[in-house]
C-alpha positions as a printed Julia matrix, in Angstrom:
712×3 Matrix{Float64}:
   0.0     0.0     0.0
   2.9     2.31    0.76
   4.3     1.64   -2.69
   0.91    2.39   -4.26
   0.67    5.68   -2.4
   4.21    6.62   -3.43
   3.43    5.86   -7.08
   0.26    7.92   -6.91
   2.1    10.83   -5.34
   4.84   10.71   -7.93
   2.33   10.36  -10.72
   0.31   13.29   -9.42
   3.4    15.45   -9.19
   4.3    14.5   -12.76
   0.81   15.43  -13.86
   0.94   18.82  -12.18
   4.39   19.44  -13.67
   3.18   18.49  -17.15
   0.12   20.75  -16.88
   2.36   23.55  -15.74
   4.47   23.04  -18.84
   3.77   25.64  -21.5
   3.47   22.91  -24.15
   0.3    21.55  -22.5
  -1.35   24.97  -22.48
  -0.18   25.79  -26.01
  -1.69   22.56  -27.38
  -4.98   23.11  -25.54
  -5.16   26.72  -26.72
  -4.47   25.8   -30.37
  -7.11   23.05  -30.32
  -9.67   25.34  -28.68
  -9.05   28.19  -31.14
  -9.29   25.8   -34.1
 -12.44   24.28  -32.66
 -14.35   27.54  -32.3
 -12.87   28.92  -35.51
 -13.95   25.99  -37.68
 -17.39   25.83  -36.1
 -18.29   29.52  -36.03
 -17.09   29.96  -39.63
 -20.13   30.55  -41.9
 -22.47   29.79  -38.97
 -25.02   32.19  -40.49
 -25.17   30.15  -43.72
 -27.44   29.02  -45.13
 -29.9    31.75  -44.19
 -32.86   29.41  -44.22
 -34.31   26.71  -41.96
 -32.22   23.53  -42.08
 -33.49   20.05  -41.23
 -34.77   19.79  -37.62
 -34.39   23.53  -36.99
 -38.03   23.54  -38.02
 -38.84   21.61  -34.81
 -36.48   23.01  -32.22
 -36.53   26.58  -33.46
 -40.31   26.44  -33.33
 -40.21   25.03  -29.81
 -37.84   27.79  -28.76
 -40.42   30.27  -30.06
 -43.15   28.55  -28.07
 -41.1    28.9   -24.89
 -40.62   32.59  -25.58
 -44.38   32.94  -26.09
 -45.12   30.6   -23.14
 -47.23   28.35  -25.37
 -47.6    24.73  -24.29
 -46.56   22.0   -26.74
 -45.81   18.29  -26.84
 -42.38   16.83  -27.57
 -40.87   13.41  -26.99
 -37.73   14.92  -25.41
 -37.29   16.5   -21.95
 -37.29   20.3   -21.84
 -33.79   21.61  -21.04
 -32.42   21.76  -24.59
 -35.39   23.71  -25.92
 -35.4    26.02  -22.9
 -31.72   26.86  -23.51
 -32.4    27.51  -27.2
 -35.22   29.88  -26.2
 -33.0    31.58  -23.62
 -30.23   32.1   -26.16
 -32.8    33.56  -28.56
 -34.11   36.02  -25.97
 -30.59   37.1   -24.99
 -29.62   37.74  -28.62
 -32.74   39.65  -29.65
 -35.06   37.01  -31.11
 -38.7    37.7   -30.22
 -40.25   34.29  -30.95
 -42.29   35.42  -33.95
 -40.77   33.28  -36.73
 -43.0    30.24  -37.52
 -40.25   27.72  -38.52
 -42.84   26.03  -40.71
 -40.62   23.88  -42.94
 -37.01   23.39  -44.05
 -35.99   25.9   -46.67
 -37.99   28.86  -45.27
 -35.87   32.01  -45.44
 -34.89   33.81  -42.23
 -35.87   37.17  -43.64
 -35.39   39.89  -41.02
 -35.17   37.28  -38.23
 -32.36   37.28  -35.67
 -31.64   33.55  -35.85
 -27.85   33.71  -35.69
 -27.74   34.01  -31.89
 -29.46   30.65  -31.41
 -27.17   29.02  -33.96
 -24.09   30.55  -32.34
 -25.19   29.29  -28.94
 -25.49   25.69  -30.18
 -22.25   26.06  -32.13
 -20.31   27.32  -29.11
 -21.49   24.32  -27.1
 -20.38   22.11  -29.99
 -17.02   23.87  -30.05
 -16.46   22.97  -26.4
 -16.39   19.26  -27.29
 -12.77   19.48  -28.42
 -11.26   20.97  -25.22
 -13.54   18.65  -23.21
 -12.12   15.66  -25.1
  -8.56   16.87  -24.57
  -8.96   17.44  -20.82
 -10.83   14.19  -20.12
  -8.3    12.01  -21.98
  -5.45   13.87  -20.31
  -6.93   13.21  -16.88
  -7.35    9.51  -17.66
  -3.98    8.88  -19.34
  -1.66   11.8   -18.48
  -0.5    11.4   -22.07
  -0.26   14.57  -24.15
  -0.16   12.53  -27.36
  -3.37   10.66  -26.47
  -5.23   13.82  -25.5
  -4.09   15.74  -28.57
  -4.88   12.99  -31.07
  -8.29   12.22  -29.51
  -9.27   15.89  -29.59
  -7.98   16.25  -33.17
 -10.14   13.34  -34.38
 -13.23   15.14  -33.05
 -12.0    18.52  -34.32
 -11.46   17.39  -37.91
 -14.63   15.32  -38.29
 -16.94   17.11  -40.71
 -19.95   15.21  -39.35
 -19.49   16.51  -35.81
 -18.92   19.99  -37.27
 -22.17   19.83  -39.27
 -24.27   18.49  -36.39
 -23.16   21.25  -34.02
 -23.71   24.27  -36.28
 -27.5    24.44  -36.2
 -30.43   25.01  -33.86
 -30.63   21.42  -32.68
 -30.62   19.44  -29.44
 -27.58   17.38  -30.43
 -24.85   19.96  -29.68
 -26.47   20.6   -26.29
 -26.71   16.87  -25.55
 -23.1    16.22  -26.58
 -21.92   19.23  -24.56
 -23.45   17.97  -21.31
 -22.42   14.4   -22.06
 -18.73   15.29  -22.39
 -18.98   17.84  -19.56
 -20.1    15.04  -17.24
 -17.26   12.87  -18.57
 -14.76   15.65  -17.83
 -16.3    15.94  -14.37
 -15.91   12.27  -13.49
 -12.36   12.17  -14.92
 -11.31   15.25  -12.92
 -12.99   13.84   -9.82
 -11.13   10.53  -10.12
  -7.87   12.49  -10.35
  -8.47   14.06   -6.92
  -7.51   10.9    -5.0
  -4.86   12.74   -2.96
  -7.37   15.42   -1.91
 -10.37   13.34   -0.88
 -13.27   15.35    0.56
 -11.45   18.57   -0.28
 -12.93   21.56   -2.12
 -11.85   20.36   -5.57
 -13.04   16.83   -4.83
 -16.53   18.05   -3.87
 -16.66   20.53   -6.76
 -15.99   17.94   -9.46
 -18.33   15.41   -7.86
 -21.17   17.97   -7.77
 -20.27   19.17  -11.28
 -20.56   15.6   -12.54
 -23.98   15.13  -10.92
 -25.39   18.4   -12.28
 -24.11   17.94  -15.86
 -25.29   14.32  -15.83
 -28.8    15.52  -14.91
 -28.64   18.16  -17.65
 -27.65   15.47  -20.15
 -30.76   13.42  -19.38
 -32.92   16.55  -19.34
 -31.97   17.27  -22.97
 -32.67   13.77  -24.35
 -33.5    10.49  -22.68
 -30.52    8.86  -24.42
 -28.54   10.76  -21.79
 -29.41    7.79  -19.57
 -26.64    5.91  -21.4
 -24.17    8.44  -19.98
 -25.69    8.03  -16.53
 -25.14    4.29  -16.81
 -21.54    4.82  -17.92
 -20.74    7.14  -15.02
 -22.54    4.74  -12.7
 -20.26    1.88  -13.79
 -17.15    4.03  -13.27
 -18.42    4.97   -9.81
 -19.11    1.34   -8.86
 -15.6     0.41   -9.97
 -14.15    3.2    -7.81
 -16.16    2.13   -4.77
 -15.1    -1.48   -5.27
 -11.46   -0.35   -5.31
 -12.0     1.73   -2.16
 -13.62   -1.25   -0.43
 -10.42   -3.18   -1.12
  -8.26   -0.73    0.86
  -7.81   -2.97    3.88
  -5.85   -0.31    5.75
  -8.99    1.84    5.87
 -11.99    1.22    8.15
 -15.36    0.31    6.67
 -16.64    3.76    7.66
 -14.23    5.2     5.09
 -16.02    3.26    2.34
 -19.41    4.29    3.72
 -18.41    7.98    3.59
 -17.42    7.62   -0.07
 -20.66    5.81   -0.87
 -22.83    8.43    0.85
 -21.02   11.29   -0.9
 -21.57    9.7    -4.31
 -25.15    8.73   -3.48
 -25.99   12.35   -2.62
 -24.11   13.99   -5.5
 -24.69   11.43   -8.28
 -28.23   10.25   -7.44
 -30.12   12.64   -5.15
 -28.71   15.88   -6.61
 -29.3    14.9   -10.28
 -32.89   13.9    -9.47
 -33.51   17.27   -7.79
 -31.93   19.13  -10.72
 -33.96   17.11  -13.23
 -37.25   17.69  -11.39
 -36.35   21.37  -11.01
 -36.0    21.81  -14.76
 -39.43   20.25  -15.27
 -40.89   22.62  -12.69
 -39.48   25.56  -14.67
 -40.76   23.98  -17.89
 -44.34   23.63  -16.62
 -44.23   27.07  -15.0
 -43.15   28.78  -18.24
 -45.52   26.94  -20.58
 -48.77   28.06  -18.99
 -50.73   28.93  -22.14
 -52.8    26.54  -24.22
 -51.19   25.3   -27.43
 -51.53   22.64  -30.09
 -50.02   19.95  -27.85
 -52.79   20.06  -25.24
 -54.65   17.09  -26.65
 -51.82   14.66  -25.87
 -52.51   15.19  -22.16
 -55.41   14.34  -19.9
 -58.36   16.63  -19.42
 -57.23   17.35  -15.86
 -53.73   18.3   -17.07
 -55.2    20.71  -19.63
 -57.18   22.52  -16.94
 -53.92   24.18  -15.81
 -53.33   25.87  -19.2
 -54.57   29.41  -19.78
 -56.81   29.65  -22.82
 -57.74   25.98  -22.74
 -61.46   25.26  -22.64
 -60.91   23.47  -19.32
 -58.87   26.24  -17.65
 -61.04   27.67  -14.88
 -63.72   25.71  -16.73
 -67.3    26.52  -16.14
 -69.6    23.9   -17.63
 -72.19   21.38  -16.49
 -70.78   18.7   -14.23
 -73.25   16.04  -15.35
 -73.78   14.82  -18.92
 -77.31   14.7   -20.28
 -79.09   13.7   -23.43
 -79.02   16.61  -25.84
 -75.51   17.68  -24.73
 -72.73   18.28  -27.24
 -69.6    16.56  -25.93
 -66.07   15.59  -26.85
 -64.76   12.16  -25.89
 -61.08   11.74  -25.03
 -59.5     8.31  -24.86
 -58.34    7.73  -21.32
 -55.05    6.01  -22.16
 -51.88    8.05  -21.75
 -51.58   10.37  -24.72
 -54.98    9.27  -25.97
 -56.68   11.35  -28.66
 -60.22   12.61  -29.18
 -62.94   10.6   -30.9
 -62.98   12.26  -34.3
 -64.6    12.11  -37.7
 -64.55   14.11  -40.93
 -66.26   14.1   -44.31
 -63.79   11.64  -45.89
 -64.79    8.01  -46.46
 -62.83    4.8   -46.03
 -61.24    3.88  -49.38
 -62.13    0.87  -51.5
 -61.25   -2.52  -50.0
 -61.15   -1.12  -46.46
 -64.41   -2.46  -45.09
 -67.57   -0.53  -45.9
 -66.99    2.68  -47.82
 -68.52    4.81  -45.07
 -67.29    7.86  -43.16
 -63.96    7.55  -41.36
 -63.78    7.49  -37.55
 -60.38    8.1   -35.95
 -58.75    9.56  -32.88
 -57.02   12.91  -33.25
 -54.63   14.44  -30.74
 -55.62   18.06  -31.31
 -58.72   20.01  -30.4
 -60.97   20.37  -33.4
 -64.61   21.07  -34.28
 -64.68   17.57  -35.79
 -64.34   16.11  -32.28
 -67.9    17.14  -31.29
 -70.73   14.64  -30.78
 -74.41   15.04  -29.9
 -75.8    12.61  -27.26
 -79.18   11.26  -28.43
 -81.78    8.75  -27.26
 -81.24    5.39  -28.95
 -84.88    5.07  -30.08
 -85.39    8.61  -31.32
 -83.61    9.63  -34.53
 -85.01   13.11  -34.36
 -83.13   15.95  -32.72
 -84.17   16.34  -29.08
 -86.56   19.18  -28.47
 -84.75   21.78  -26.38
 -87.95   22.31  -24.39
 -87.99   18.72  -23.18
 -87.13   17.99  -19.57
 -83.43   17.32  -19.13
 -82.59   13.66  -18.67
 -79.15   12.88  -17.29
 -76.99   10.19  -18.89
 -76.56    7.22  -16.55
 -74.72    3.93  -16.29
 -76.53    1.34  -18.5
 -78.27    3.86  -20.8
 -78.39    3.15  -24.53
 -77.5     6.08  -26.78
 -76.66    7.2   -30.28
 -73.78    9.62  -30.88
 -74.29   11.97  -33.81
 -71.21   13.66  -35.28
 -72.13   17.34  -35.14
 -70.41   18.67  -38.31
 -71.44   15.8   -40.65
 -74.63   14.62  -38.86
 -73.67   10.94  -39.22
 -73.98    8.51  -36.33
 -71.2     6.54  -34.66
 -71.67    3.08  -36.16
 -70.09   -0.39  -36.19
 -70.71   -3.64  -38.03
 -69.0    -6.97  -38.7
 -66.54   -5.66  -41.27
 -62.87   -5.98  -40.2
 -61.12   -2.84  -39.01
 -58.57   -1.24  -41.38
 -55.43   -2.41  -39.52
 -56.51   -4.52  -36.51
 -58.33   -7.11  -38.55
 -59.65   -9.06  -35.54
 -61.65   -5.99  -34.5
 -64.73   -4.57  -36.2
 -64.75   -1.44  -38.31
 -66.18    1.77  -36.79
 -67.71    4.28  -39.21
 -69.96    7.28  -39.49
 -73.31    6.24  -40.96
 -76.68    7.72  -41.84
 -78.04   11.0   -43.18
 -79.04   13.99  -41.07
 -78.81   11.93  -37.9
 -80.94    9.03  -39.17
 -79.23    5.62  -39.27
 -80.0     2.08  -38.15
 -79.68   -0.12  -35.06
 -75.95   -0.58  -35.61
 -75.67    2.99  -34.29
 -76.79    2.03  -30.77
 -74.24    1.93  -27.91
 -74.61    1.17  -24.22
 -72.79    3.36  -21.68
 -70.96    1.81  -18.72
 -69.25    3.88  -16.02
 -66.06    2.27  -14.68
 -66.88    0.97  -11.22
 -70.46    2.2   -11.57
 -73.86    0.62  -11.11
 -77.36    1.33  -12.4
 -78.33    4.91  -11.74
 -74.8     6.35  -11.54
 -74.65    9.6   -13.49
 -71.92   10.19  -16.11
 -69.84   13.21  -15.08
 -67.66   15.32  -17.34
 -63.87   14.94  -16.95
 -63.99   12.57  -13.98
 -66.07    9.58  -15.18
 -64.28    6.79  -17.07
 -66.81    5.25  -19.44
 -67.05    2.43  -21.96
 -69.27    2.35  -25.02
 -70.42   -1.19  -25.81
 -72.09   -1.87  -29.15
 -75.52   -3.34  -28.47
 -75.82   -5.61  -31.53
 -72.18   -6.67  -32.08
 -71.22   -6.95  -28.37
 -67.91   -5.16  -28.87
 -66.41   -2.14  -27.14
 -65.31    1.14  -28.72
 -61.53    1.37  -28.49
 -58.43    2.72  -30.18
 -55.54    0.5   -31.24
 -53.07    3.41  -31.21
 -52.01    2.33  -34.71
 -51.44    5.07  -37.23
 -53.62    4.98  -40.31
 -52.2     5.74  -43.79
 -52.32    9.09  -45.53
 -55.91    8.51  -46.65
 -56.85    9.07  -42.99
 -54.31   11.9   -42.55
 -52.14    9.58  -40.42
 -54.6     9.8   -37.54
 -55.08    6.78  -35.26
 -57.36    3.81  -35.79
 -60.65    3.44  -33.9
 -62.16   -0.05  -33.74
 -64.81   -2.06  -31.94
 -63.09   -4.8   -29.98
 -64.82   -8.11  -29.16
 -62.7    -8.11  -26.0
 -64.87   -6.09  -23.64
 -61.93   -5.74  -21.23
 -59.75   -3.95  -23.77
 -57.46   -1.64  -21.78
 -57.75    1.17  -24.35
 -61.55    1.22  -24.32
 -61.99    3.83  -21.56
 -63.06    7.35  -22.48
 -63.94   10.49  -20.59
 -66.17   13.4   -21.52
 -64.03   16.51  -21.8
 -66.19   19.3   -23.23
 -69.81   19.24  -22.08
 -72.02   21.86  -23.7
 -75.61   22.12  -22.49
 -77.3    25.46  -21.87
 -80.09   23.82  -19.85
 -77.81   22.73  -17.0
 -76.01   25.0   -14.53
 -72.27   25.44  -14.98
 -69.83   24.54  -12.2
 -66.1    25.21  -11.76
 -63.7    22.35  -12.52
 -60.75   23.95  -10.74
 -61.01   21.31   -8.02
 -59.85   18.65  -10.51
 -56.63   20.48  -11.46
 -53.6    18.23  -10.77
 -50.6    19.28   -8.69
 -47.05   19.56  -10.04
 -46.03   15.98   -9.3
 -49.12   14.58  -11.03
 -48.3    16.68  -14.1
 -44.63   15.67  -13.87
 -45.53   11.97  -13.9
 -48.06   12.37  -16.71
 -45.54   14.34  -18.79
 -43.15   11.4   -18.63
 -45.8     8.84  -19.46
 -46.76   10.85  -22.54
 -43.11   11.34  -23.58
 -42.25    7.64  -23.19
 -45.3     6.67  -25.2
 -44.52    9.29  -27.83
 -40.96    7.99  -28.16
 -42.14    4.41  -28.54
 -44.67    5.49  -31.15
 -42.19    7.29  -33.4
 -42.38    5.42  -36.69
 -40.95    6.41  -40.09
 -43.31    8.4   -42.25
 -43.9     7.59  -45.87
 -40.89    8.68  -47.93
 -38.82    9.6   -44.85
 -35.09    8.81  -44.96
 -34.09    6.7   -41.95
 -31.16    4.42  -41.17
 -30.27    1.32  -39.19
 -27.68    1.05  -36.4
 -25.39   -1.28  -38.39
 -24.97    1.47  -41.0
 -23.73    4.13  -38.58
 -20.16    3.1   -37.66
 -19.27    2.4   -41.3
 -20.53    5.83  -42.39
 -22.85    4.07  -44.85
 -25.24    6.92  -45.54
 -25.6    10.54  -44.44
 -28.5    12.96  -44.02
 -29.36   16.09  -45.98
 -29.57   19.15  -43.74
 -30.22   21.44  -46.68
 -31.08   20.66  -50.28
 -31.74   22.54  -53.5
 -29.05   25.01  -54.58
 -27.18   25.17  -51.26
 -26.54   21.64  -50.01
 -25.48   20.65  -46.5
 -24.92   16.93  -46.0
 -24.28   15.24  -42.66
 -21.55   12.66  -43.22
 -18.56   11.65  -41.13
 -14.99   12.18  -42.28
 -14.43    8.75  -43.9
 -10.73    8.61  -42.96
 -11.59    9.11  -39.29
 -14.69    6.92  -39.21
 -13.16    3.98  -41.06
  -9.96    4.45  -39.09
 -12.02    4.13  -35.89
 -13.29    0.73  -37.04
  -9.8    -0.54  -37.85
  -8.4     0.7   -34.54
 -11.32   -0.77  -32.58
 -10.53   -4.19  -34.07
  -6.87   -3.66  -33.18
  -7.84   -2.68  -29.62
  -9.8    -5.89  -29.14
  -6.9    -7.98  -30.48
  -4.5    -6.15  -28.15
  -6.84   -6.73  -25.2
  -6.98  -10.45  -25.91
  -3.2   -10.6   -26.32
  -2.58   -8.67  -23.1
  -5.02  -10.89  -21.19
  -3.12  -13.99  -22.33
   0.27  -12.44  -21.46
  -0.92  -11.33  -18.01
  -2.38  -14.76  -17.35
   0.92  -16.39  -18.22
   2.81  -13.9   -16.03
   0.44  -14.45  -13.12
   1.68  -18.02  -12.85
   5.12  -16.67  -12.02
   4.4   -13.3   -10.43
   1.1   -12.08   -9.02
   2.08   -8.41   -9.16
   0.58   -6.61  -12.15
   2.93   -4.64  -14.36
   2.07   -0.99  -13.73
   3.32    1.39  -16.39
   2.11    4.11  -18.69
   1.16    1.59  -21.38
  -1.05   -0.26  -18.91
  -2.78    2.99  -17.98
  -3.45    3.69  -21.66
  -4.95    0.23  -22.08
  -7.12    0.63  -18.97
  -8.41    3.92  -20.39
  -9.21    2.15  -23.66
 -11.3    -0.39  -21.75
 -13.45    2.37  -20.26
 -13.79    4.15  -23.6
 -14.86    0.92  -25.27
 -17.53    0.46  -22.6
 -18.65    4.07  -23.2
 -18.9     3.44  -26.93
 -20.9     0.24  -26.42
 -23.34    1.81  -23.95
 -24.08    4.67  -26.36
 -24.44    2.44  -29.42
 -25.6    -1.13  -28.74
 -28.96   -0.21  -27.05
 -30.23    1.26  -30.32
 -30.5    -2.26  -31.74
 -33.26   -2.96  -29.21
 -35.27    0.18  -29.98
 -38.46   -0.08  -31.97
 -38.71    3.65  -32.71
 -37.49    5.33  -35.91
 -33.73    5.93  -35.92
 -31.44    8.33  -37.76
 -27.72    8.62  -38.47
 -27.23   11.47  -35.98
 -28.09    9.11  -33.1
 -24.6     7.61  -33.42
 -22.56   10.74  -32.65
 -22.51   10.2   -28.89
 -20.9     6.81  -29.49
 -18.65    8.32  -32.16
 -17.04   10.64  -29.62
 -16.07    7.67  -27.45
 -14.83    5.67  -30.44
 -12.65    8.62  -31.51
 -11.2     8.89  -28.02
 -10.6     5.13  -28.08
  -8.77    5.52  -31.39
  -6.62    8.34  -30.07
  -5.57    6.42  -26.96
  -5.04    3.09  -28.78
  -2.83    4.66  -31.44
  -0.86    6.42  -28.71
  -0.46    3.05  -26.98
   0.95    1.48  -30.16
   3.21    4.46  -30.85
   4.43    4.3   -27.26
   5.57    0.72  -27.9
   7.5     1.83  -30.98
   9.03    4.78  -29.16
  10.11    3.01  -25.94
  11.08   -0.46  -27.17
  14.88   -0.23  -27.56
  14.91    3.34  -28.91
  16.93    3.78  -32.08
  17.12    6.38  -34.8
  15.04    4.15  -37.08
  12.34    3.69  -34.44
  12.24    7.43  -33.77
  11.99    8.1   -37.51
   9.15    5.59  -37.85
   7.42    7.12  -34.83
   7.69   10.67  -36.21
   6.67    9.53  -39.67
   3.54    7.77  -38.4
   2.55   10.78  -36.29
   2.97   13.04  -39.3
   1.04   10.69  -41.58
  -1.89   10.4   -39.16
  -2.29   14.14  -38.66
  -1.78   14.88  -42.36
  -4.46   12.32  -43.28
  -7.14   13.63  -40.95
  -6.43   17.29  -41.74
  -6.33   16.8   -45.51
  -9.49   14.66  -45.5
 -11.19   17.39  -43.46
 -10.18   19.9   -46.12
 -11.57   17.68  -48.9
 -14.91   16.99  -47.21
 -15.45   20.36  -45.5
 -17.86   21.53  -48.27
 -20.33   18.97  -46.88
 -20.53   21.12  -43.73
 -19.88   24.59  -45.12
 -22.18   24.25  -48.14
 -22.02   22.91  -51.69
 -23.47   24.45  -54.81
 -23.41   23.45  -58.43
 -23.48   19.95  -59.95
 -23.65   16.75  -57.93
 -20.48   14.83  -57.13
 -20.84   12.34  -60.0
 -20.32   15.1   -62.58
 -16.75   16.01  -63.54
 -17.24   19.76  -63.07
 -18.43   19.22  -59.5
 -16.22   20.5   -56.67
 -16.8    17.14  -54.94
 -16.05   14.97  -57.98
 -14.19   11.8   -57.05
 -15.06   12.06  -53.35
 -18.2     9.95  -53.47
 -16.46    6.77  -52.34
 -19.7     4.89  -51.6
 -22.74    4.75  -53.89
 -24.97    5.2   -50.83
 -23.59    8.72  -50.28
 -26.04   11.15  -51.84
 -24.16   14.44  -52.19
């Protein structure tokens, strides 16, 4: 143990001496200047909406205007985009309707610069984290250079997107844990606590930008477990010493991140207090907290009666409204009658009139009000089209084991397949149906099936709304509905403020809706997607901008393909080292501790980081895109930098000769020349291309389309 402490002390002093060396600071300064220079260059071009700027720019505008919306990602990234817009003079008025829309007279550059600056920080973050893990200037410099000269990382971090913010917090948390692990000689000191808290906060921020930040949480968690296991093995220390370390990490890496994460959601729900087009994804009670929503400070009849005009919202998380429109089901999709769907947005086509089942005529407004009760039979007439909610023994459009639901009849007159029986969940005969609070089922009287939604998206002929069916399974979990709007001038209005949920109820519902939204993300017709196996090999990119000014997201092929080769080499080296160590252990149980071993240990962690940020995508059912790989790419680039440094270290230190030094210098020069020159060749992909496509000889990119799957 004394020897271990001595080695640590010497190593720490060497580290401090190296960092004090002007070379270390000169290298870091050069990399940082190049990083921000290459990324801020032409940041204002093109002057139109590019790719997903249409989503996240729009969401930034909604934050500025305090308008509620639905998104599958947590709020921090969009809140920071909005904040950067406010601080740089953007007023939230630009609609961000579609890619290609010109930013005429709009101060968009500030938001782009904000995202770009965060993207520029990735290079110094990479340098510092690898330095802290290896104390090798060559490893840190090469790793940072691989990220610096990748045109894909440059492209992804130049626009109003969540990715530069996600990658910033991901690497910030990595820097934090690396700096923290370097504070072993100053345990429970100011620096030790600072970097531990810094790691916890940035880790929470990472998750609060995108849920894939949980991969980073897992990675840091594994590093922390390994540290605690090592501490537990210090037999010279009492068990209370290990407990102190565990409690400190538990507070700073679990409790603190949870508080930070919840705090951001509190700010999110506090800011977005006005009704918007995302209201319909949330429950009726949730919507009652939004100013301008029909349920905010709602005053309407509590009880539902015959003759009322209502809207029915499916009670499942993120459920839509029962909806119809004038369009019919197409040929070969059951009966060619009016379409019935669920729709997530408030619309006049969501309104239904509650009628007596045996009276096709409109109820006389002078009749005595009769309340709707458990067990009553009704017809529901679609108010705009005056067709009744109807089902019959035709198969549903997608869920073929269910029956088709249609709109049928003329001017409210139909047949007995329009009759439904109302059941209140947990109710009995005589229980009145209440707006908002009652969960009801509608059971078809003749077909003995229950009105439900399959949550499956219909094709374009139904405007990609969701399927409504009549399920023979009367216990179908998606068959519950609640009355949201309840319009009836003959009944007294009451306030629904009492049903407004508290913050934690809204917090939980927000997550349920986001998780469901993520799981439901499927590729749209004609949309360009990709598969995880394509990402590491740089198989296909993504257009950020088309037409006359093209921006194409594609990795630097020299770096990306080099990463694959080096990763294979790393695995072969690991196997070889494991065999050698096993053979040595028969003779000597003491591990060989040297700089090369530290480089290899660092590679092991970086490989785990790469795997955690890449492999889980194979298990995801949602739609995936090429840009999802860039978190893993950063770790693979760092792995490449450290592995190459490990191999060069062998050449340099194994019986040094003039030839070995020449080979070492030549390889270093070749590696840097290759990545810099390839960056120069492919930089038009990030900075903009105009003119002919790359297959034409007069194109500026002619000869650089090395794979047919590349589309520039």
